C-alpha positions in Angstrom: 8.8 4.5 32.2 8.8 5.6 28.6 10.8 2.6 27.5 8.4 0.3 29.3 5.4 1.9 27.6 7.1 1.2 24.3 7.7 -2.4 25.2 4.0 -2.7 26.1 3.1 -1.5 22.6 5.6 -3.8 21.0 4.1 -6.7 22.9 0.7 -6.0 21.3 2.3 -5.9 17.9 4.0 -9.3 18.5 0.6 -10.7 19.4 -0.9 -9.4 16.1 2.2 -10.9 14.3 1.5 -14.3 15.8 -2.1 -14.2 14.5 -0.7 -13.3 11.0 1.0 -16.7 10.9 -2.5 -18.1 10.5 -2.4 -17.2 6.8 0.5 -19.5 5.8 -0.8 -22.1 8.3 -4.0 -22.2 6.4 -2.0 -22.9 3.2 -0.1 -25.6 5.0 -3.4 -27.3 6.2 -5.1 -27.1 2.8 -2.0 -28.1 0.8 -0.8 -30.7 3.3 2.8 -29.7 2.6 4.3 -30.7 5.9 4.8 -27.1 7.2 2.0 -27.2 9.7 4.1 -28.1 12.8 6.7 -25.4 12.2 4.1 -22.7 11.8 2.1 -23.9 14.8 5.2 -23.9 16.9 6.4 -20.5 15.7 2.9 -19.0 16.2 2.8 -20.4 19.7 6.2 -19.1 20.7 5.5 -15.7 19.2 2.1 -15.4 20.9 3.5 -16.4 24.2 6.3 -13.8 24.0 3.9 -11.1 22.9 1.5 -11.8 25.8 4.3 -11.9 28.3 5.7 -8.5 27.1 2.2 -7.0 27.0 1.0 -8.3 30.4 4.3 -7.6 32.2 4.2 -3.9 31.2 0.4 -3.3 31.2 0.6 -0.9 34.1 3.1 1.3 32.2 0.8 1.9 29.3 0.4 5.6 28.5 0.2 8.0 25.6 3.5 7.8 23.7 5.5 10.9 23.3 7.1 12.0 20.0 10.5 10.7 21.2 9.0 7.3 22.0 7.9 6.9 18.3 11.5 6.5 17.1 12.2 3.9 19.8 9.0 2.0 19.0 9.7 1.9 15.3 13.3 0.7 15.8 12.3 -2.0 18.2 9.5 -3.2 16.0 11.6 -3.4 13.0 14.3 -5.4 14.8 12.1 -7.7 16.9 9.5 -8.7 14.4 12.0 -10.1 11.9 13.3 -12.2 14.8 9.9 -13.8 15.2 9.4 -13.8 11.4 12.5 -16.0 11.1 11.1 -18.7 13.4 9.0 -20.5 10.8 11.8 -20.4 8.3 14.3 -21.8 10.8 11.9 -24.6 11.8 10.8 -25.5 8.3 14.0 -25.2 6.3 16.7 -27.8 7.2 20.2 -26.3 7.5 19.2 -22.6 7.6 21.3 -20.7 10.0 20.0 -18.1 12.4 21.9 -15.5 10.5 20.3 -16.6 7.2 16.9 -16.8 8.7 17.0 -13.4 10.3 18.4 -11.9 7.0 15.6 -13.5 5.1 12.9 -12.2 7.4 14.4 -8.7 7.5 14.6 -8.8 3.7 10.9 -9.6 3.5 9.9 -7.2 6.2 11.9 -4.3 4.7 10.7 -5.2 1.2 14.2 -5.7 -0.1 13.7 -9.1 -1.7 17.3 -10.3 -1.3 17.5 -14.0 -0.3 20.0 -16.5 1.0 17.8 -19.5 0.1 18.3 -21.7 -2.9 15.7 -24.2 -4.2 12.6 -22.0 -3.7 10.6 -24.2 -6.0 11.0 -27.2 -3.6 10.0 -25.3 -0.5 6.6 -25.9 1.1 4.0 -23.5 -0.3 3.4 -22.2 3.2 7.0 -21.1 3.6 7.0 -19.2 0.4 3.6 -17.6 1.3 5.1 -16.5 4.6 8.2 -14.9 2.9 5.9 -13.0 0.6 3.4 -12.1 3.3 6.2 -10.5 5.3 6.7 -8.2 2.3 3.0 -7.3 2.0 2.9 -6.3 5.7 6.2 -4.5 5.6 5.2 -2.6 2.5 3.5 0.1 4.5 4.7 -0.9 7.9 3.4 -2.8 10.8 3.3 0.4 12.7 0.6 1.9 10.5 -1.3 -1.3 10.6 -1.3 -1.3 14.4 -2.4 2.4 14.5 -5.3 1.6 12.1 -6.5 -1.4 14.2 -5.6 -0.1 17.7 -6.1 3.7 17.8 -4.4 4.0 21.2 -1.5 6.4 20.6 -3.1 9.8 20.8 -0.6 12.6 20.0 2.2 10.1 19.6 0.4 8.4 16.7 1.3 11.1 14.2 4.9 10.9 15.2 4.8 7.1 14.5 3.5 7.5 11.0 5.9 10.4 10.2 8.7 8.2 11.4 7.5 5.2 9.4 6.4 6.9 6.2 9.1 7.5 3.6 10.2 10.8 2.3 11.0 14.2 3.7 7.6 15.8 3.5 5.5 13.8 5.9 3.3 16.4 7.7 0.3 16.3 5.3 -2.7 14.5 6.8 -5.2 12.7 4.6 -7.9 12.8 7.4 -8.2 14.7 10.7 -7.6 11.6 12.8 -4.4 9.6 12.6 -6.2 6.2 12.9 -8.4 7.2 9.9 -5.3 8.3 8.0 -3.7 4.9 8.5 -6.9 3.1 7.7 -7.3 5.1 4.4 -3.7 4.2 3.4 -4.3 0.5 4.0 -7.6 0.6 2.1 -5.8 2.1 -0.9 -3.1 -0.5 -0.5 -5.6 -3.3 -0.3 -7.5 -2.3 -3.4 -4.3 -2.2 -5.5 -3.3 -5.6 -4.0 -6.6 -7.2 -4.9 -6.5 -5.8 -8.4 -3.0 -7.0 -8.9 -3.8 -10.6 -7.7 -6.8 -10.9 -10.0 -4.7 -9.5 -12.9 -2.0 -12.1 -12.3 -4.5 -14.9 -12.2 -6.1 -13.7 -15.5 -2.6 -13.6 -17.0 -2.0 -17.2 -16.3 -0.6 -17.6 -12.7 -2.1 -20.2 -10.3 -4.1 -18.7 -7.4 -1.2 -19.4 -5.0 1.4 -17.8 -7.2 -0.9 -14.9 -7.9 -1.3 -14.3 -4.2 2.4 -14.5 -3.4 3.5 -12.3 -6.3 0.8 -9.8 -5.6 2.3 -9.5 -2.1 5.8 -8.8 -3.5 4.7 -6.6 -6.4 2.6 -4.0 -4.5 5.1 -4.0 -1.7 7.9 -3.6 -4.3 9.8 -6.5 -2.6 10.7 -8.8 -5.4 10.5 -12.1 -3.5 9.4 -15.0 -5.7 8.4 -18.6 -5.1 10.7 -19.7 -8.0 14.4 -19.6 -8.3 14.0 -18.3 -11.9 11.8 -15.5 -10.7 9.6 -14.3 -13.6 11.7 -16.3 -16.1 9.7 -19.3 -14.7 6.7 -18.3 -16.8 8.4 -16.6 -19.8 5.0 -14.8 -20.3 4.7 -11.4 -21.9 1.2 -11.0 -20.3 2.5 -11.7 -16.8 5.4 -9.4 -17.3 3.0 -6.6 -18.5 0.9 -7.0 -15.3 4.1 -6.8 -13.2 5.3 -3.7 -15.0 1.9 -2.0 -14.6 1.6 -2.7 -10.8 5.2 -2.0 -10.0 4.8 1.4 -11.6 1.5 2.0 -9.8 3.1 1.0 -6.4 6.1 3.3 -7.0 3.8 6.3 -6.9 2.8 8.1 -3.6 -0.3 6.4 -2.3 -1.6 9.7 -0.9 -2.1 10.8 -4.5 -4.5 7.9 -5.2 -6.5 8.9 -2.1 -6.7 12.5 -3.4 -7.7 11.2 -6.9 -10.5 9.0 -5.4 -11.8 11.9 -3.3 -11.8 14.2 -6.3 -13.0 11.5 -8.8 -10.2 12.6 -11.1 -6.6 11.5 -11.9 -5.5 15.1 -12.0 -3.8 14.9 -8.6 -1.6 12.1 -9.9 -0.8 13.5 -13.3 -0.1 17.0 -12.0 2.3 15.9 -9.2 5.8 16.9 -10.0 7.4 13.9 -8.4 5.2 11.3 -10.0 5.8 12.9 -13.4 9.6 12.8 -12.8 9.4 9.1 -11.8 7.4 8.1 -14.9 9.7 10.2 -17.1 12.8 8.6 -15.7 11.4 5.1 -16.2 10.3 5.9 -19.8 13.6 7.5 -20.7 15.7 4.6 -19.3 13.5 2.1 -21.1 14.0 3.9 -24.4 17.7 4.2 -23.9 18.3 0.6 -22.8 16.1 -0.8 -25.6 18.3 0.9 -28.2 21.5 0.1 -26.3 20.8 -3.6 -25.9 19.7 -4.0 -29.5 22.7 -2.1 -30.8 25.1 -4.0 -28.6 23.7 -7.3 -29.7 22.7 -8.3 -26.2 19.2 -8.9 -27.5 18.7 -10.0 -31.0 15.5 -8.1 -31.9 14.2 -4.7 -31.2 10.8 -5.9 -29.8 12.7 -8.4 -27.6 15.0 -5.6 -26.4 12.0 -3.5 -25.5 10.4 -6.3 -23.6 13.5 -7.0 -21.5 14.4 -3.4 -21.0 10.9 -2.4 -19.9 10.6 -5.2 -17.4 14.0 -4.9 -15.8 14.2 -1.1 -15.8 10.9 -0.9 -14.0 11.7 -3.8 -11.7 15.1 -2.6 -10.5 14.3 1.2 -10.6 11.2 0.7 -8.4 13.4 -1.4 -6.0 11.4 -4.5 -6.7 14.1 -6.8 -8.1 12.3 -9.3 -10.2 14.2 -10.7 -13.2 13.5 -12.8 -16.3 17.1 -13.0 -17.5 20.5 -12.6 -15.9 20.9 -8.9 -16.7 24.4 -9.0 -15.0 25.6 -10.6 -18.3 24.7 -7.4 -20.3 27.3 -4.7 -20.9 28.0 -3.2 -17.5 26.4 0.2 -18.4 22.9 -1.4 -18.5 22.8 -3.0 -15.0 24.6 -0.1 -13.4 22.1 2.4 -14.8 19.2 0.3 -13.5 20.7 0.0 -10.0 21.5 3.7 -9.9 17.9 4.4 -10.9 16.9 2.2 -8.0 18.5 4.8 -5.6 15.8 7.4 -6.4 13.2 6.4 -9.0 10.2 6.0 -6.6 8.0 8.5 -4.9 7.9 9.5 -1.2 4.8 7.8 0.3 5.2 4.7 -1.9 6.3 1.3 -0.8 9.6 1.7 -2.7 13.0 2.1 -1.2 15.9 4.5 -2.0 16.3 8.2 -1.3 13.1 9.0 -3.3 12.7 11.3 -6.3 11.5 14.2 -4.3 14.9 14.5 -2.6 16.7 14.5 -5.9 14.4 17.2 -7.2 14.9 19.3 -4.2 18.7 18.9 -4.3 18.7 19.9 -8.0 16.6 23.0 -7.2 18.9 23.8 -4.2 21.9 23.6 -6.5 20.3 25.8 -9.0 19.5 28.4 -6.3 23.2 28.4 -5.1 24.4 29.0 -8.7 22.0 31.9 -9.0 23.2 33.3 -5.7 26.8 33.3 -7.1 25.6 35.6 -9.9 23.0 37.6 -7.8 24.0 37.5 -4.1 21.1 39.7 -3.0 18.4 37.8 -4.9 15.7 36.1 -2.8 15.2 32.7 -4.5 13.1 30.2 -2.5 13.0 26.6 -3.5 9.7 25.9 -5.1 8.3 22.4 -5.8 4.9 21.9 -7.5 4.0 25.5 -7.0 4.7 25.4 -3.2 7.6 27.0 -1.4 9.6 24.4 0.4 10.6 25.5 3.9 14.3 25.7 5.0 13.6 23.1 7.6 12.7 20.6 4.9 15.7 21.5 2.9 18.0 21.1 5.9 16.4 17.7 6.5 17.1 16.7 2.9 20.7 17.8 3.0 21.3 16.0 6.3 19.7 12.8 4.9 21.9 12.9 1.8 25.1 13.4 3.9 24.1 10.4 6.1 23.2 8.4 3.1 26.6 8.9 1.5 28.4 8.2 4.8 26.5 4.9 5.4 27.2 3.8 1.8 30.9 4.4 2.1 31.3 2.9 5.6 29.3 -0.2 4.9 31.0 -0.8 1.6 34.4 -0.5 3.3 33.3 -3.0 5.9 32.4 -5.4 3.1 35.7 -4.8 1.4 37.5 -5.4 4.8 36.1 -8.9 4.8 37.8 -9.6 1.4 34.8 -9.2 -0.9 35.6 -8.1 -4.4 34.7 -4.4 -5.1 31.7 -4.8 -7.5 30.0 -7.3 -5.2 30.7 -5.2 -2.1 29.5 -1.9 -3.5 26.4 -3.2 -5.3 25.4 -5.5 -2.3 25.4 -2.5 0.0 23.8 -0.2 -2.6 21.1 -2.8 -3.3 20.4 -3.4 0.5 20.5 0.2 1.5 18.0 1.1 -1.2 16.0 -2.1 -0.7 16.5 -3.2 -4.3 17.5 -6.8 -3.6 19.9 -8.2 -6.2 23.1 -6.5 -6.9 26.0 -7.6 -9.3 28.9 -10.0 -9.0 28.4 -12.7 -6.3 24.9 -11.2 -5.4 23.6 -10.8 -9.0 20.1 -11.8 -10.2 21.2 -15.3 -11.2 22.6 -16.0 -7.7 21.8 -14.9 -4.2 23.4 -13.6 -0.9 24.0 -17.2 0.4 27.6 -17.1 -0.8 28.5 -14.2 1.6 30.1 -14.8 5.0 28.1 -14.4 8.2 29.6 -11.0 9.0 28.9 -9.8 5.5 25.2 -11.0 5.7 24.8 -9.0 9.0 26.3 -5.9 7.3 23.7 -6.3 4.6 21.0 -6.8 7.2 21.9 -3.6 8.9 21.9 -1.8 5.5 18.3 -3.0 4.8 17.1 -1.8 8.2 18.8 1.6 7.7 17.4 2.0 4.2 13.8 1.0 5.2 13.7 3.4 8.1 15.4 6.2 6.1 18.6 6.3 8.2 17.8 9.2 10.5 15.0 7.3 12.3 17.6 4.7 13.4 20.7 6.9 13.7 19.0 9.4 16.0 18.9 6.6 18.6 22.7 6.6 18.6 22.9 10.3 19.7 23.4 11.0 23.5 20.8 13.8 23.3 18.1 11.2 22.5 18.6 9.4 25.8 18.9 12.5 27.9 15.8 13.4 30.0 
């Protein structure tokens, strides 16, 4: 019964997803780029499937329980990319099902990795769809559905807690969950609108401004050009991207608090936000000097421009590029990719393990060192003036153990297929943290199209695990979850 109630909810989401295809369809109609038929067919198939799922299970609709939330999130994030791949498969000749599903999952999880070459030659509607998947996936189709259809009752909070990133998910912005989801999307929408207008003023066309707004505020990194931001070679456009990637890497809840208090104090005083900005600033300063001293960039201003853009892009798990930074001395790209593992805030659209977990682990390590010296001392972990509960600390430790295990197992699986070590490790690291480009055969100047089908599926699994923060997916594999 519970599973059928979940299928009923998924059916409604599939119907909403079919309606979303009207956006790229409008671009196809206006631009007359030949993509109308693929999107009409894909929307029709998706709508029909959604209606069948919804109508066939309508008598099983009931309030979802907390356990149902995990199943609903997992089903949504595996099924919607399947329907999202339909327009790509119909519009792009030669694209395999594996490649199409990877591309849709990459957009939906805001990873930004691609298997498609010749982006400039694609119909505008296809690129719009790829980028729109990222915009929707940025905060999650679950929260969107809760905001539009406040039908979940008690289960709604479980859905948002499962979907939202980070270990400390229990704070509510508003008393009702539907209002909470709606407030988050309003904040997201305001930032998105400001970003699109800024891109347009900096020199992008309206279509490019819309598409790159989608992938900037969602920290996805998809582009409509193979050269990514190197297509424009514009300092103004890069400055806009840096600003909005940084803004989007901060917890959206803080912006809501700042709006209610009519003050930026909630943002500036937040320990995690300060740590993220500090890490970005420190890495930019270090790589500016390093690239200039190593001769990778001829001038100091040029080194600053390239370091600032690429550090913020990779560290916030966006993945834009203006140059092939894989050609820099290995220290530089590895530092940026490692930053991408944690240099975003919980509650942002970024991937990775989140800065708050790193801060809590550092404080936990410090506490254990103090206990060695003073075994009887009572030393609670405190973050931002608040004592962190042991339940949260156990959750953080469990997450980190699972993170390390997934990274090792998936990398070994890639190596088993004969991939060279740098490509295997950075491909898994980039997908698990939703960064996008890695190094080697999946670097910023190439894409994932050179991998085998099995390797692409491994990366697809890594993207899903990373976007849902591991435990929300792995809990489904435990026998206890399926026991009544």
